[in-house]
Structures are given as structure tokens and as C-alpha cells.
C-alpha positions as CSV (number, residue, x, y, z in Angstrom):
1,M,-6.0,-5.9,-9.5
2,D,-2.3,-5.9,-10.4
3,S,-0.9,-3.6,-13.0
4,G,-0.5,-6.4,-15.5
5,K,-4.2,-6.9,-15.7
6,R,-4.8,-3.2,-16.2
7,Q,-3.8,-3.4,-19.8
8,F,-7.0,-5.2,-20.5
9,Q,-9.5,-2.7,-19.0
10,I,-13.1,-3.8,-19.3
11,Q,-15.6,-1.0,-19.9
12,G,-19.3,-1.6,-19.4
13,H,-20.9,-0.4,-22.7
14,R,-23.5,2.4,-21.8
15,G,-23.1,1.3,-18.2
16,G,-22.9,-2.4,-18.9
17,Y,-26.6,-3.2,-18.2
18,K,-30.1,-2.4,-19.4
19,P,-31.6,0.1,-19.7
20,D,-28.7,2.0,-21.3
21,N,-27.2,5.2,-19.9
22,V,-29.4,5.7,-16.9
23,L,-28.6,6.2,-13.2
24,S,-30.1,2.9,-12.1
25,T,-27.8,1.1,-14.5
26,F,-24.8,3.1,-13.4
27,Q,-25.7,2.3,-9.7
28,K,-25.7,-1.4,-10.7
29,S,-22.3,-1.1,-12.4
30,L,-21.0,0.5,-9.2
31,D,-22.6,-2.2,-6.9
32,N,-21.2,-5.0,-9.1
33,G,-17.6,-3.7,-8.9
34,L,-17.1,-2.6,-12.5
35,E,-13.8,-0.9,-13.0
36,A,-14.9,1.2,-15.9
37,I,-17.9,2.2,-18.0
38,E,-18.6,3.9,-21.3
39,L,-21.4,6.4,-21.7
40,D,-22.7,8.8,-24.4
41,V,-22.9,12.5,-23.9
42,W,-24.5,15.5,-25.7
43,H,-25.0,19.1,-24.6
44,T,-28.5,20.5,-24.2
45,K,-30.0,23.8,-25.4
46,D,-29.3,25.2,-22.0
47,K,-25.7,24.1,-21.9
48,V,-25.9,21.0,-19.7
49,L,-24.2,17.7,-20.5
50,V,-26.7,14.8,-20.6
51,V,-26.1,11.1,-20.9
52,A,-28.0,9.8,-23.9
53,H,-27.1,7.9,-27.0
54,G,-29.4,9.7,-29.5
55,G,-30.3,8.7,-33.0
56,D,-29.2,10.0,-36.3
57,D,-27.6,13.4,-35.8
58,G,-28.8,13.4,-32.1
59,N,-32.5,12.9,-32.6
60,L,-34.8,11.6,-29.8
61,K,-36.1,8.5,-31.7
62,D,-35.2,6.2,-28.8
63,Y,-37.6,8.3,-26.6
64,G,-40.4,8.4,-29.1
65,R,-39.6,11.8,-30.6
66,P,-37.6,11.2,-33.8
67,E,-38.4,14.7,-35.2
68,D,-36.8,16.4,-32.2
69,Y,-33.1,16.7,-31.2
70,I,-31.3,16.5,-27.9
71,Y,-29.5,19.8,-28.3
72,D,-32.7,21.7,-29.2
73,W,-34.3,20.8,-25.9
74,T,-33.5,22.0,-22.4
75,L,-32.6,19.7,-19.6
76,E,-36.1,20.2,-18.0
77,Q,-37.8,19.2,-21.3
78,L,-35.5,16.2,-21.7
79,Q,-36.2,14.9,-18.2
80,T,-39.9,14.6,-19.0
81,L,-39.1,11.7,-21.3
82,D,-38.9,8.0,-20.2
83,A,-35.3,6.8,-20.6
84,G,-36.3,3.2,-19.7
85,E,-38.1,1.6,-16.8
86,G,-39.2,5.0,-15.5
87,N,-35.7,6.5,-15.5
88,K,-35.0,10.1,-16.5
89,I,-32.2,11.1,-18.9
90,P,-29.3,11.8,-16.4
91,T,-26.8,14.6,-16.5
92,L,-23.1,13.8,-16.6
93,E,-22.8,15.7,-13.4
94,E,-25.2,13.2,-11.7
95,V,-22.9,10.4,-12.9
96,F,-19.8,12.1,-11.5
97,K,-21.6,12.5,-8.2
98,L,-22.7,8.9,-8.1
99,F,-19.3,7.3,-9.0
100,D,-17.3,9.7,-6.9
101,K,-14.1,8.7,-8.8
102,Q,-14.6,5.0,-8.0
103,V,-15.3,4.1,-11.6
104,F,-13.2,5.1,-14.7
105,I,-15.4,6.7,-17.3
106,N,-15.0,6.5,-21.1
107,I,-16.9,9.7,-22.1
108,E,-18.0,9.3,-25.7
109,L,-18.9,12.8,-26.9
110,K,-21.5,12.5,-29.5
111,G,-22.1,15.0,-32.3
112,P,-24.1,15.4,-35.5
113,R,-22.7,13.9,-38.6
114,T,-24.3,15.8,-41.4
115,A,-23.6,19.4,-42.3
116,E,-27.1,20.7,-41.7
117,F,-27.0,19.6,-38.1
118,K,-23.4,20.3,-37.4
119,K,-24.2,24.0,-37.7
120,R,-26.6,23.6,-34.8
121,Y,-24.1,21.9,-32.4
122,D,-21.4,23.6,-30.4
123,C,-18.4,21.3,-30.2
124,A,-16.3,23.9,-28.3
125,L,-19.1,24.2,-25.7
126,A,-19.2,20.4,-25.2
127,A,-15.4,20.4,-24.6
128,Q,-15.5,23.3,-22.2
129,L,-18.4,21.7,-20.2
130,V,-16.5,18.5,-19.8
131,S,-13.4,20.4,-18.6
132,D,-15.6,22.3,-16.1
133,L,-17.1,19.2,-14.6
134,V,-13.8,17.3,-14.3
135,H,-12.3,20.2,-12.3
136,Q,-15.4,20.7,-10.2
137,Y,-15.5,17.0,-9.2
138,E,-11.7,16.4,-9.3
139,Y,-12.2,13.5,-11.7
140,H,-8.6,13.9,-13.0
141,G,-7.0,10.8,-14.3
142,R,-10.2,8.8,-14.1
143,F,-11.6,9.3,-17.6
144,L,-10.9,9.4,-21.3
145,V,-12.7,11.2,-24.1
146,S,-13.7,9.4,-27.2
147,S,-15.7,10.2,-30.3
148,F,-16.4,9.4,-33.9
149,N,-16.5,13.2,-34.5
150,A,-13.1,14.6,-35.3
151,D,-14.3,18.2,-34.8
152,I,-15.2,17.5,-31.2
153,L,-11.9,15.7,-30.5
154,E,-9.9,18.7,-32.0
155,E,-11.7,20.9,-29.5
156,I,-10.9,18.5,-26.7
157,E,-7.3,18.5,-27.8
158,R,-7.2,22.3,-27.6
159,M,-8.9,22.2,-24.2
160,R,-6.4,19.6,-22.9
161,L,-3.4,21.8,-24.0
162,R,-5.0,24.8,-22.4
163,V,-5.9,23.1,-19.1
164,Y,-3.3,20.4,-18.6
165,G,-0.5,21.5,-20.9
166,G,-0.5,18.2,-22.9
167,R,-1.1,14.5,-22.7
168,I,0.9,13.9,-19.5
169,S,0.5,16.1,-16.4
170,V,0.4,15.6,-12.6
171,I,-1.7,17.2,-9.9
172,D,-0.7,16.6,-6.3
173,G,1.6,13.7,-7.4
174,A,-1.1,11.8,-9.3
175,P,-1.7,11.6,-13.1
176,S,-4.3,14.3,-14.0
177,S,-4.5,14.4,-17.8
178,F,-6.5,12.0,-20.0
179,D,-6.4,10.1,-23.2
180,I,-8.2,11.2,-26.4
181,I,-9.4,8.2,-28.3
182,Y,-10.7,8.2,-31.9
183,L,-13.6,5.9,-32.7
184,Y,-13.7,4.2,-36.1
185,N,-16.0,2.0,-38.2
186,Y,-19.2,3.9,-37.7
187,E,-21.9,2.0,-39.8
188,N,-19.2,-0.5,-40.6
189,Q,-17.0,2.0,-42.5
190,P,-13.6,0.5,-43.1
191,L,-10.5,1.5,-41.2
192,P,-8.4,4.1,-42.9
193,E,-4.7,3.7,-43.8
194,R,-2.2,3.1,-41.0
195,E,-0.8,6.6,-41.4
196,V,-4.2,8.0,-40.5
197,Y,-5.4,5.8,-37.7
198,T,-2.0,6.1,-35.9
199,K,-1.7,9.8,-36.3
200,H,-4.2,11.6,-34.1
201,G,-5.0,11.5,-30.4
202,D,-3.7,8.9,-28.0
203,G,-5.3,5.8,-29.5
204,I,-8.2,4.3,-31.3
205,N,-11.3,2.3,-30.5
206,I,-12.4,0.1,-33.4
207,S,-15.0,-2.4,-34.3
208,A,-14.3,-6.1,-33.6
209,N,-14.9,-6.5,-37.4
210,Y,-11.6,-4.7,-38.1
211,I,-9.4,-5.8,-35.2
212,S,-6.2,-7.7,-36.1
213,K,-2.7,-8.3,-34.8
214,E,-1.4,-6.1,-37.5
215,V,-3.6,-3.2,-36.4
216,V,-2.9,-3.7,-32.7
217,D,0.8,-3.8,-33.3
218,A,0.7,-0.7,-35.5
219,V,-1.0,1.3,-32.8
220,H,1.3,0.1,-30.1
221,E,4.3,0.8,-32.2
222,S,3.1,4.4,-32.5
223,G,3.0,4.6,-28.7
224,K,-0.8,4.6,-28.5
225,K,-3.6,2.6,-27.1
226,I,-6.2,0.4,-28.9
227,G,-9.7,-0.7,-27.7
228,V,-12.4,-2.7,-29.3
229,W,-16.1,-2.3,-29.4
230,I,-18.6,-5.0,-30.4
231,R,-21.5,-4.9,-32.8
232,A,-24.0,-7.3,-31.3
233,K,-25.3,-8.5,-34.6
234,D,-21.8,-9.5,-35.7
235,Y,-20.3,-11.0,-32.6
236,K,-21.4,-12.9,-29.5
237,E,-19.5,-11.9,-26.4
238,T,-18.2,-15.4,-25.4
239,D,-15.2,-16.4,-23.3
240,E,-13.5,-17.4,-26.5
241,F,-14.1,-14.0,-28.1
242,Y,-12.7,-12.2,-25.0
243,G,-9.7,-14.6,-25.1
244,E,-9.0,-13.7,-28.7
245,M,-9.0,-10.0,-27.8
246,F,-6.6,-10.6,-24.9
247,N,-4.3,-12.6,-27.1
248,L,-4.3,-9.7,-29.6
249,G,-3.2,-7.4,-26.8
250,V,-6.0,-4.8,-26.9
251,D,-5.8,-2.2,-24.1
252,F,-9.5,-2.1,-23.4
253,I,-12.8,-3.8,-24.4
254,C,-16.1,-1.9,-24.4
255,A,-18.3,-4.9,-23.4
256,D,-22.1,-5.4,-23.1
257,M,-21.4,-8.2,-20.6
258,P,-18.6,-6.6,-18.4
259,L,-18.8,-9.1,-15.6
260,R,-18.4,-12.0,-18.0
261,A,-15.5,-10.2,-19.6
262,M,-13.8,-9.5,-16.3
263,A,-14.2,-13.2,-15.3
264,A,-12.8,-14.3,-18.7
265,R,-9.8,-12.0,-18.0
266,E,-9.2,-13.6,-14.6
267,E,-9.3,-17.0,-16.2
268,Y,-7.0,-15.9,-19.0
269,F,-4.3,-14.7,-16.5
270,A,-4.8,-17.8,-14.4
271,K,-4.0,-20.0,-17.4
272,L,-0.9,-18.0,-18.1
273,E,0.3,-18.6,-14.5
274,R,-0.4,-22.3,-14.5
275,P,2.7,-24.6,-14.9
276,L,2.8,-26.6,-18.1
């Protein structure tokens, strides 16, 4: 793919296939040639990063245990649960091993939202564990970190400064640092003022409900990136929808149908190249 098409990166949401966030799905995304995927990450009680979406404040409602929380369980306990079609909850390390730097990863770091549960979750630990894995598997320059949780992203920012020295750095002649992306519009909360959403991190990822040319231009004028995520009940992922996003100039789309989005991107560029 040429560099011009890279500006419209397609990320498979939670791997891009069903069931969400499991190794069989990630294998399918690799087999089908996806360039990037998004996944959700929490730390466990025994300090392991696992790939799971989690419910409110990180509960295990998707696994039939709404009264229990991911970070209160050990990896061994979590892997007794069925994550879908007989899959176990995977670790982020297993995903790194599987992809072997062939797939770009949007690591969405999850975290509790209410004060009671925030006290039980270690944001600094999550940031350090990500850093350790990236270095162990030399995944430099092949990931970004995103979150709705500003506390976690502040820890990630500190980690990046400590490890990489900032946003841009190079190891062995190749880019090694990574972008920090702020997620917005959780539960359809409105986008804050421009001065806020263009201030922190290296960009934002917002709901399709709030995307506009004005917002895209504001982010780009600040020298940052903008992505879009889709609430299935609000938008259908059609070729027309993808075309609208490309026309707006978003940098990436977190798509539930990544192959369709990639095909729409190819057609979009083909139309641009056709003579009138």
C-alpha cells in the first residue's frame, strides 16, 4: 500500500470479527491481511495484561459474572471463563506473539470510571506492563495507546517520556515511539470545546455521531490525528459511510467490517485516479 493510502488506516474493532478479543479472531484478522486492529486491555490481580472488553467498571458481565471484576481475578481464574466459541481470555503477550509485528495494534487501555472502583485499579501498573511487553517483543512503532480514561493516558505519557524521550524517537533507524489517542463520546457524551480536544496527547478518536469537517480540520491544524469509531445502533458501515469518512480526511477508522472498509478505501482512491 502506498503512503497516500496510509492516512486512512483501517483498524478491525476488537479484532474485526466475532467473537470479540480472542485469539481465533486475531488469527483470522492476520490470515485476511488486516493492516491494523483495535483491542481492549485490563491488568489482572496478578499483574498480567489481558484482552477483554469488560462491563461497567471492568466487571465480567460478558462472561456471566457481573458481580466480579477483571482486576480482582488472576489470569488463571480468568482463563476458566468462556470468551466465546470455546476461546479463553487471551493475554496481550499472546497477541504480540501471534502478530509478530505484522499487524499494527490500537491498544485501548480500559479503566474503571467511578471513584469506588478507580481506587482498586493501578493505572501506573498498566502503563508499565505495556512498556515492558513492547520492549520484550520489540513492537516499537507498531502500536498506539488509546483510552477514555485520562488518568491512564497521563501515566502512559509519563512512561513515554521516560522510555522514549517524547513523541518522536528512533531505534536502529526506524520510528520507535507511539501515539497517545484520547477517546471521546463514551455513552454519547458530547465532545468538549476545541481547546480541550486539541490539547492533550497526539490525537483523538471520536464517535461518528460527532465527526464533522470542522472537528477534523481543528485536530489537523493542531498537528494531531483523528480517528472515528462507530456505534452500531447509530450507523451502518456501508461503502457510502466509509466514503464520507474518507472525504472528511480522518486518519483512521475503527471498523466492525474491516475488509469492507479496506475495499471501500481502494475504490475511493481508484475513483480519484480515474480521468474525468
